[in-house]
C-alpha positions in Angstrom: 149.7 69.4 89.1 152.1 71.7 87.2 151.5 69.8 84.1 147.8 70.6 84.1 148.4 74.3 84.4 150.7 74.4 81.5 148.4 72.4 79.3 145.6 74.8 79.5 144.6 76.3 76.2 143.7 80.0 75.6 143.3 82.5 72.8 146.4 84.3 71.9 146.6 88.2 71.4 146.9 87.7 67.7 143.8 85.5 67.4 141.8 88.0 69.5 143.0 90.9 67.2 142.1 88.8 64.1 138.6 88.3 65.5 138.2 92.1 66.3 139.4 93.0 62.8 136.7 90.5 61.2 134.0 92.1 63.3 135.1 95.5 62.4 135.0 94.8 58.7 131.5 93.2 59.2 130.2 96.4 61.0 131.8 98.7 58.4 130.0 96.8 55.7 126.6 96.5 57.4 126.0 99.8 59.0 125.9 101.9 55.9 123.3 99.6 54.4 121.2 99.8 57.5 121.3 103.6 57.6 120.6 104.0 53.8 117.3 102.0 54.3 116.1 103.8 57.4 114.0 106.3 55.6 112.3 103.5 53.8 111.7 101.7 57.1 110.3 104.8 58.6 107.9 105.3 55.5 106.7 101.7 55.8 106.2 102.0 59.7 104.2 105.3 59.2 102.0 103.6 56.6 101.4 100.6 58.9 100.6 103.0 61.8 98.1 105.0 59.5 96.5 101.7 58.5 96.1 100.6 62.1 94.6 104.0 63.1 92.1 103.7 60.1 91.0 100.3 61.6 90.6 102.1 65.0 88.5 104.7 63.4 86.2 102.2 61.7 85.9 100.3 65.1 84.9 103.6 66.7 82.4 104.4 63.9 80.8 101.0 64.4 80.5 101.3 68.1 79.4 104.9 68.3 77.8 105.6 64.9 80.1 108.7 64.5 83.4 109.5 63.1 85.9 110.5 65.8 88.3 113.3 65.6 91.9 113.1 66.8 91.1 113.7 70.4 88.4 111.3 70.6 90.5 108.7 68.7 93.4 109.2 71.3 91.0 108.6 74.1 89.6 105.6 72.3 92.9 103.9 71.8 94.2 104.9 75.2 96.9 107.2 74.0 98.2 110.2 75.9 100.7 111.2 73.1 100.0 113.3 70.0 98.9 111.1 67.1 102.2 111.1 65.0 104.1 108.5 63.1 107.4 107.2 64.5 109.2 109.4 61.9 107.4 112.4 63.2 104.7 113.0 60.6 101.4 114.1 62.2 98.2 112.1 61.8 95.0 113.8 60.6 91.5 112.5 60.3 89.2 114.2 57.8 85.5 114.5 58.1 84.9 111.2 56.3 87.1 109.4 58.6 90.0 108.9 56.3 93.4 108.8 58.3 96.3 110.5 56.6 99.9 111.4 57.7 101.0 115.0 57.1 104.6 115.3 56.1 106.6 117.7 58.3 108.6 120.2 56.6 112.1 121.0 58.0 
């Protein structure tokens, strides 16, 4: 029985430290790249959201023979939040039904 206990294999402290060092190096290389591209990701997400809302405006126009304003569109899509992109840009709908994102100034 004592032989079985002594033959058990485990990670040593050195092996664990090496693994943690490798993970740390990978994170230090990857995180700056992710944060550098976050503005591009937000812009593309906003563009996709505007295109989705444009489709909803067209669907509303086909069903109701009218162009919705922002309040009617929110009601139509079942949203209780203000129409805004994930990056904070507000959504506007003009009289012709074109959906645009207004850039917020800081």
